[in-house]
C-alpha positions as CSV (number, residue, x, y, z in Angstrom):
1,M,25.2,11.3,6.7
2,A,24.4,13.7,9.4
3,L,22.2,16.5,8.9
4,R,23.7,20.1,9.0
5,S,21.7,23.0,10.4
6,S,21.5,26.2,8.6
7,W,20.5,28.5,11.7
8,E,20.9,27.7,15.6
9,G,18.9,30.2,18.0
10,F,15.7,30.5,19.8
11,L,12.3,30.5,19.4
12,R,10.4,32.8,21.7
13,L,6.9,33.4,22.8
14,S,6.4,35.9,25.0
15,L,8.9,34.9,28.0
16,I,9.3,31.4,26.8
17,S,12.5,30.6,24.8
18,V,12.9,27.5,23.0
19,P,16.5,26.6,21.6
20,V,15.9,25.2,18.1
21,K,18.0,24.5,15.1
22,A,16.8,25.2,11.4
23,Y,17.6,22.6,8.6
24,S,16.7,23.7,5.0
25,A,13.8,21.5,3.8
26,A,15.3,21.9,0.5
27,V,17.3,19.1,-1.1
28,I,20.9,20.0,-2.1
29,G,20.6,22.1,-5.4
30,R,16.5,21.9,-5.1
31,G,16.9,18.8,-7.2
32,K,17.6,20.8,-10.5
33,I,20.5,19.7,-12.9
34,A,23.0,22.6,-13.7
35,F,24.8,22.8,-16.4
36,H,28.3,24.8,-17.0
37,Q,28.9,27.2,-20.2
38,L,31.7,25.5,-22.3
39,H,34.0,26.6,-25.3
40,A,32.4,24.7,-28.3
41,K,35.8,23.8,-29.6
42,C,37.6,22.7,-26.6
43,H,34.5,22.1,-24.1
44,R,36.6,23.9,-21.2
45,R,34.5,26.1,-18.9
46,I,34.1,29.6,-19.4
47,R,35.6,31.9,-17.0
48,H,33.5,35.1,-16.3
49,Q,36.0,38.5,-15.7
50,K,35.0,41.5,-13.7
51,V,35.7,44.1,-16.6
52,C,35.5,47.7,-16.5
53,P,34.9,49.7,-19.6
54,I,37.8,52.2,-19.2
55,H,40.5,50.1,-17.2
56,G,39.9,46.5,-18.1
57,E,40.3,44.0,-15.9
58,V,39.4,44.7,-12.3
59,P,40.7,42.7,-9.1
60,N,38.3,42.2,-6.2
61,D,39.7,44.8,-4.0
62,E,39.0,47.4,-6.2
63,I,35.1,47.1,-6.5
64,V,32.4,48.4,-4.6
65,S,28.8,48.5,-4.4
66,G,26.9,51.2,-5.8
67,Y,22.9,52.5,-6.3
68,E,22.4,54.1,-9.5
69,Y,19.6,56.8,-8.7
70,A,20.0,58.5,-12.1
71,K,21.2,57.7,-15.2
72,D,24.7,56.8,-15.0
73,E,25.0,58.2,-11.7
74,Y,25.7,56.2,-8.7
75,V,25.9,56.4,-5.1
76,V,28.4,54.1,-3.7
77,I,27.6,52.2,-0.4
78,D,30.3,51.0,1.8
79,P,30.0,47.6,3.6
80,K,30.4,48.8,7.0
81,E,27.5,51.3,6.5
82,L,24.9,48.5,5.7
83,A,26.6,46.3,8.8
84,K,25.1,49.4,11.1
85,L,21.7,49.0,9.6
86,R,21.3,45.1,10.2
87,P,19.4,43.8,13.5
88,G,21.3,43.4,16.6
89,S,20.5,40.1,17.2
90,D,20.5,36.9,14.9
91,K,19.8,34.6,17.1
92,T,16.1,34.5,17.8
93,I,12.7,33.6,16.1
94,N,10.1,36.2,17.8
95,I,6.3,35.0,17.5
96,E,4.3,37.9,17.0
97,V,0.7,37.0,16.3
98,F,-0.8,33.6,15.9
99,V,-3.6,33.4,12.8
100,Q,-5.5,31.3,11.1
101,P,-4.1,28.8,8.6
102,D,-6.0,30.6,5.9
103,A,-5.2,34.1,7.0
104,L,-2.2,34.5,4.6
105,D,-2.3,33.7,0.8
106,P,0.6,31.4,-0.6
107,I,1.2,33.9,-2.8
108,Y,3.4,35.5,-0.2
109,F,5.5,32.6,0.3
110,T,8.7,32.0,-0.9
111,E,11.0,29.3,-2.1
112,R,12.9,29.2,1.4
113,S,11.0,26.8,3.8
114,Y,13.1,25.3,7.0
115,Y,12.4,22.8,9.6
116,L,12.7,23.7,13.4
117,A,14.3,21.2,15.7
118,P,14.7,21.6,19.5
119,D,18.6,22.1,20.3
120,G,19.3,20.1,23.3
121,K,17.5,18.5,25.7
122,A,16.1,21.5,27.5
123,G,13.9,22.3,24.4
124,H,12.3,19.2,24.1
125,K,9.1,20.0,26.4
126,P,8.5,23.6,25.4
127,Y,9.3,22.4,21.5
128,A,6.3,19.7,22.3
129,I,4.0,21.7,23.9
130,L,3.9,24.8,21.6
131,H,3.7,22.1,18.4
132,K,0.8,20.4,20.6
133,V,-1.3,23.5,20.9
134,M,-0.5,24.6,17.5
135,A,-1.4,21.5,15.9
136,D,-4.2,21.0,18.2
137,E,-5.9,24.9,17.8
138,K,-5.0,24.5,14.0
139,R,-3.1,27.8,14.4
140,F,0.2,29.1,12.4
141,A,2.5,31.8,13.8
142,L,3.8,34.9,12.3
143,A,7.1,35.6,13.6
144,T,10.3,37.9,13.0
145,M,13.7,36.1,12.2
146,V,16.8,37.5,11.5
147,F,18.9,35.6,8.9
148,A,21.7,36.1,6.3
149,G,22.0,39.6,8.1
150,R,18.5,40.9,7.8
151,D,15.1,40.5,9.3
152,H,12.2,38.6,7.9
153,Q,8.8,38.1,8.4
154,V,8.0,34.1,8.6
155,L,5.4,31.9,9.1
156,I,5.7,28.8,11.5
157,R,3.3,25.9,11.0
158,P,2.8,22.4,12.6
159,L,4.2,20.1,10.2
160,D,4.0,16.1,11.0
161,R,5.7,16.1,14.4
162,L,8.2,19.3,13.3
163,L,7.6,23.1,13.2
164,A,8.1,24.2,9.5
165,V,8.9,27.9,9.0
166,T,8.6,29.7,5.7
167,V,10.2,33.1,4.8
168,L,7.6,35.4,3.6
169,S,7.5,38.2,0.7
170,Y,6.5,41.7,2.3
171,A,3.4,43.2,0.4
172,A,5.4,45.8,-1.4
173,Q,7.0,42.7,-3.0
174,V,3.9,40.9,-4.4
175,K,1.6,42.3,-7.2
176,T,-1.8,42.4,-6.3
177,P,-4.7,40.8,-8.1
178,S,-6.2,44.6,-8.7
179,S,-3.2,44.9,-10.9
180,F,-4.6,42.5,-13.7
181,D,-8.1,43.8,-13.7
182,D,-7.9,45.2,-17.5
183,E,-6.5,41.5,-18.0
184,I,-9.6,39.7,-17.2
185,P,-13.1,40.9,-18.9
186,R,-16.4,40.9,-17.5
187,A,-18.0,37.4,-18.8
188,T,-21.8,36.2,-18.8
189,V,-22.2,32.6,-17.7
190,S,-25.3,30.8,-17.7
191,S,-26.7,28.9,-14.7
192,Q,-26.3,25.5,-17.1
193,E,-22.6,26.2,-18.0
194,L,-22.0,26.7,-14.3
195,K,-23.9,23.3,-13.4
196,L,-22.1,21.4,-15.5
197,A,-18.7,23.1,-14.5
198,R,-19.4,22.1,-11.0
199,T,-20.4,18.8,-11.7
200,L,-17.0,18.1,-13.7
201,V,-14.9,19.6,-10.8
202,D,-16.8,17.5,-8.5
203,E,-16.3,14.7,-10.6
204,S,-12.6,15.4,-11.0
205,T,-11.7,15.5,-7.0
206,A,-9.9,13.1,-5.5
207,D,-11.2,12.0,-2.0
208,H,-7.1,11.4,-0.6
209,F,-4.4,13.4,-2.3
210,D,-0.5,12.3,-2.0
211,F,1.9,14.9,-3.5
212,S,4.9,13.0,-2.8
213,T,3.4,11.0,-5.6
214,Y,4.4,13.7,-8.5
215,E,7.7,13.3,-9.8
216,D,9.8,15.9,-11.8
217,E,9.3,14.6,-15.5
218,Y,11.5,17.0,-17.0
219,T,14.4,16.7,-15.0
220,G,14.1,12.5,-15.3
221,K,14.3,13.2,-19.0
222,V,17.1,15.4,-19.1
223,T,19.2,13.0,-16.8
224,K,18.3,10.1,-19.3
225,L,19.7,12.5,-21.8
226,I,22.9,12.9,-20.2
227,E,23.4,9.4,-19.5
228,A,22.7,8.6,-23.1
229,K,25.1,11.0,-24.4
230,A,27.9,10.3,-21.9
231,S,27.7,6.3,-22.9
232,G,27.6,7.3,-26.6
233,K,23.8,6.5,-27.3
234,K,21.3,8.9,-28.9
235,L,17.5,9.3,-27.7
236,V,14.8,9.6,-29.7
237,T,12.8,12.6,-29.2
238,A,9.0,12.0,-28.8
239,R,6.7,14.0,-30.8
240,K,5.0,17.0,-30.0
241,N,1.3,17.2,-28.8
242,E,-1.1,18.9,-31.0
243,E,-2.4,22.2,-29.7
244,P,-5.9,21.7,-28.2
245,H,-8.8,22.9,-30.6
246,V,-11.2,25.4,-29.6
247,I,-14.6,24.2,-29.4
248,N,-18.0,25.4,-28.3
249,L,-17.8,25.7,-24.4
250,M,-20.9,23.3,-23.9
251,D,-19.9,21.1,-25.8
252,A,-16.1,20.7,-24.1
253,L,-17.8,20.6,-20.7
254,R,-20.2,17.5,-21.8
255,R,-17.1,15.8,-23.3
256,S,-15.3,16.5,-20.3
257,L,-17.7,15.3,-18.1
258,K,-18.4,12.2,-19.8
259,A,-14.6,11.3,-20.1
260,V,-14.1,11.7,-16.4
261,K,-17.2,9.6,-15.6
262,R,-15.8,7.1,-17.9
263,S,-12.4,6.9,-16.8
264,G,-12.1,8.8,-13.5
265,P,-10.2,11.7,-12.2
266,A,-6.8,11.6,-14.1
267,M,-4.9,11.4,-11.1
268,A,-7.1,9.9,-8.4
269,P,-5.3,8.4,-5.6
270,A,-5.3,4.1,-4.9
271,R,-5.5,2.7,-1.4
272,N,-1.9,1.9,-1.5
273,G,-0.8,5.4,-2.0
274,K,-0.1,5.5,-5.7
275,F,-2.1,7.3,-8.1
276,K,-4.4,5.8,-10.8
277,R,-7.0,6.2,-13.2
278,G,-10.3,5.7,-11.4
279,R,-13.8,7.3,-10.5
280,R,-14.8,8.4,-7.1
281,V,-17.2,6.7,-5.3
282,V,-20.5,8.6,-5.1
283,G,-24.0,8.1,-3.5
284,K,-27.2,7.6,-5.5
285,K,-28.5,11.0,-5.1
286,Q,-25.3,12.6,-6.5
287,R,-25.4,10.1,-9.2
288,V,-28.5,11.3,-10.1
289,A,-28.0,15.3,-9.9
290,H,-25.0,14.4,-12.4
291,K,-26.9,13.0,-14.8
292,R,-29.4,15.8,-14.6
293,A,-27.0,18.6,-14.9
294,A,-25.1,16.5,-17.8
295,G,-28.5,16.9,-19.7
């Protein structure tokens, strides 16, 4: 099936304009299973009607947009007034500045990401040049993109042979870590506890990581449930896991370290790209340090 672009325009850096197309990075429906609301008696779809508490059901042509500025007080906004506030051009991604990959925390990333591809032969070479420079120099780009009638700040980064674009949240839309200062009390940690924890983290660290091996287990279980019910079968529900017991921290660290040393990181990668249980290969000095840390 041919790919369908979500946006077409130009990627602009100073006087250089690269014709590009943007394709959504998400699969259709984001891989989620959607449910409909049904009437329990007849299993017909429930319809949602737009109702005014005074006049009853209202047709679409009698519905306007309003902002509640006080209790039950609204200011009505005409769509034409909003249209005048939208940016003039919606065909350009303007690169404003290049940054280091760790300059922007992922907390600002939204779930909206796109792949940029050159649009036509004229865009092949400038696209390739920009991609190679960003990849070689390990640079990301902060840019402005007009999409769906409004401007957005986006982050552009090289990903394999493509340039990927992620729509960002503005700082005012994200809670700051300092907002939770009262939720994080100060705790005194001993040097031995830190040493054990560091050793545990080191032993649990995978040398190679492939996120594509992770799967949405819940969606898989829901799919099996739907298939079983559609064929008239019943699924046996697995027993719920018991709540973990709260034990002494030092004891928990020691037990965890022993478990990891015995079986390796829970998701250590195998050479074939799949994950399996197995410990990392460490040097003699590291093993000695781990034994000392474990007491």
